[in-house]
LUMGU-396614 format. One record per residue (C-alpha): x negated, y negated, z negated. Coordinates in pm, whole numbers. Layout:
! LUMGU-396614
<r east="X" north="Y" up="Z"/>
...
! end
This chain:
! LUMGU-396614
<r east="-5" north="1" up="5"/>
<r east="-142" north="-334" up="95"/>
<r east="-121" north="-606" up="-157"/>
<r east="54" north="-928" up="-82"/>
<r east="-177" north="-1197" up="54"/>
<r east="-247" north="-1475" up="-165"/>
<r east="-557" north="-1665" up="-52"/>
<r east="-529" north="-1938" up="-307"/>
<r east="-572" north="-1689" up="-593"/>
<r east="-871" north="-1515" up="-412"/>
<r east="-1044" north="-1871" up="-358"/>
<r east="-955" north="-2008" up="-708"/>
<r east="-1095" north="-1690" up="-868"/>
<r east="-1414" north="-1738" up="-687"/>
<r east="-1418" north="-2113" up="-776"/>
<r east="-1340" north="-2036" up="-1144"/>
<r east="-1640" north="-1815" up="-1181"/>
<r east="-1870" north="-2095" up="-1023"/>
<r east="-1954" north="-1884" up="-716"/>
<r east="-2118" north="-2103" up="-449"/>
<r east="-1973" north="-2021" up="-99"/>
<r east="-1824" north="-2173" up="211"/>
<r east="-1500" north="-2060" up="374"/>
<r east="-1521" north="-1969" up="748"/>
<r east="-1302" north="-1807" up="1000"/>
<r east="-920" north="-1837" up="1021"/>
<r east="-865" north="-1952" up="661"/>
<r east="-1103" north="-2225" up="725"/>
<r east="-892" north="-2336" up="1013"/>
<r east="-579" north="-2326" up="809"/>
<r east="-742" north="-2522" up="536"/>
<r east="-804" north="-2792" up="804"/>
<r east="-443" north="-2786" up="907"/>
<r east="-420" north="-2533" up="1191"/>
<r east="-95" north="-2365" up="1228"/>
<r east="-245" north="-2004" up="1210"/>
<r east="-201" north="-1698" up="1000"/>
<r east="-500" north="-1487" up="943"/>
<r east="-565" north="-1124" up="820"/>
<r east="-827" north="-1203" up="557"/>
<r east="-1047" north="-1466" up="386"/>
<r east="-1395" north="-1499" up="507"/>
<r east="-1668" north="-1657" up="287"/>
<r east="-2037" north="-1676" up="312"/>
<r east="-2206" north="-1684" up="-22"/>
<r east="-2515" north="-1826" up="-150"/>
<r east="-2763" north="-1536" up="-228"/>
<r east="-2945" north="-1669" up="-541"/>
<r east="-2961" north="-1426" up="-819"/>
<r east="-2736" north="-1640" up="-1055"/>
<r east="-2476" north="-1685" up="-792"/>
<r east="-2472" north="-1314" up="-709"/>
<r east="-2399" north="-1245" up="-1073"/>
<r east="-2106" north="-1492" up="-1058"/>
<r east="-1990" north="-1322" up="-737"/>
<r east="-1990" north="-973" up="-896"/>
<r east="-1781" north="-1088" up="-1194"/>
<r east="-1537" north="-1264" up="-972"/>
<r east="-1503" north="-946" up="-746"/>
<r east="-1455" north="-746" up="-1066"/>
<r east="-1169" north="-974" up="-1170"/>
<r east="-1010" north="-946" up="-821"/>
<r east="-1045" north="-574" up="-835"/>
<r east="-1225" north="-568" up="-517"/>
<r east="-1301" north="-240" up="-327"/>
<r east="-1429" north="-144" up="11"/>
<r east="-1140" north="-154" up="265"/>
<r east="-1251" north="150" up="454"/>
<r east="-1269" north="366" up="139"/>
<r east="-981" north="253" up="-64"/>
<r east="-897" north="590" up="-181"/>
<r east="-1222" north="626" up="-342"/>
<r east="-1206" north="275" up="-488"/>
<r east="-1577" north="197" up="-427"/>
<r east="-1680" north="-147" up="-559"/>
<r east="-1948" north="-354" up="-381"/>
<r east="-2288" north="-318" up="-568"/>
<r east="-2505" north="-611" up="-629"/>
<r east="-2765" north="-479" up="-389"/>
<r east="-2524" north="-485" up="-109"/>
<r east="-2442" north="-858" up="-179"/>
<r east="-2804" north="-953" up="-179"/>
<r east="-2849" north="-879" up="190"/>
<r east="-2728" north="-1044" up="501"/>
<r east="-2464" north="-782" up="565"/>
<r east="-2086" north="-807" up="567"/>
<r east="-1873" north="-665" up="294"/>
<r east="-1520" north="-576" up="394"/>
<r east="-1316" north="-573" up="81"/>
<r east="-952" north="-545" up="-51"/>
<r east="-869" north="-737" up="-350"/>
<r east="-541" north="-740" up="-553"/>
<r east="-453" north="-1054" up="-359"/>
<r east="-545" north="-942" up="-14"/>
<r east="-835" north="-874" up="217"/>
<r east="-1178" north="-1057" up="160"/>
<r east="-1470" north="-1054" up="382"/>
<r east="-1793" north="-1132" up="182"/>
<r east="-2067" north="-1237" up="438"/>
<r east="-2434" north="-1265" up="348"/>
<r east="-2488" north="-1481" up="648"/>
<r east="-2335" north="-1584" up="989"/>
<r east="-2498" north="-1690" up="1310"/>
<r east="-2859" north="-1739" up="1301"/>
<r east="-2943" north="-1671" up="946"/>
<r east="-2686" north="-1939" up="811"/>
<r east="-2618" north="-1805" up="462"/>
! end
């Protein structure tokens, strides 16, 4: 069962934990006024050690698990968040893509 999408709660949880990130993708366009619905929230996070700790705490609160393995309820480890890769997650408030970088090393 898919959770009801509530991107405000996803983003406010990240902010409350002090996570440094930028919003990219479809939600970014919506935040700027585009009449567009999107499947997930895409964020690029700063990969400094203290920010990664805050991100892990926020993801735990959001009950984030990998989308492709939801039946196994695998949580993203700190080691995965340290790198440039993409973590495709499902939270209790909808899908969240956590990107280590975008484009040419932007992240």
